[in-house]
N, C-alpha and C positions, 0 to 999 in steps of 0.2 A: 091444229096444225096451222102454222103461220102462212099467210097469203104471200106468195112470191110475186113481186111486180113483174109485168111483162112489157116488152118494148117491141114495136113493129120493126120489120126489116128496114124500111126507109129511115125511120127515126134512128135506128142503130147505126146506119151508115153515116148519118150526119153528126151523131154524138158519140162516135166510137171511143175517143179519148176519155170522155167522162164516164162511159160505161166500164171501161177497163179500170179506171180509178175506183169505181164502186166495187167491182169484183175483187180488186186487190185489198180493199178495206174489209173484205169478208162478206159482202152482200151478195145474195143470189141474183143473177141477172139472166133472165130467160128471154130469148129473142123469138118472136113469132113470125110466121109467114101465113098470110091470109087468115089470121086469127088463131092459128094452131101453133102450140109450142113446138119449136124446131130445134133450137140449140140452147145450151146453158153455157154462159161465159164464166169460166173459173180460172184462178191463177194456177200456174204450174208449181208443183211442190218443189221447194229448194233442193231436196235430196233426189229429185227425179232426173237431174241432168245426167245425161249419158246412159240412162237405163235402156233406151231403145237400141243404141249402138252396142251395148253389152249383150243384150238379148239376141241381136242379129249375129254377133260374133259367136255366142254360145251355140246358136242354131247351126251356123256354118261348121263349127267344130264337131258337133254331133253328127253332121252329115258325113264328114270326112273320117272321123275316128270310130264312130259307131258305139262308143262307150260313154255313158253319162258320168260314171264315177271318176275316171281319170280326168275328164274335161272339167268337172266341177272342182276337183282338187287344184287343178292348174289355174283356174280362174278365181278361186276363193280369195286370194290376196288382192285382186282388183276391186272387190266389193267392200272391203274394209277401209 
């Protein structure tokens, strides 16, 4: 298993732009706090734009309509 380099919180704050560039290049970037891994810096998938908004809209529709089938059919065109 490859060793993932870690970066302390202070270093991450001072070198954020460089760390983002590394993550965008596909490198794992793990930020630690007091020596413990805390977060992993990863790029957002290109196809993930709008997923949260769509999920919230679906959840709202389910609350008001109570039916998954009709809501899924209505929203299907938005996902393609």
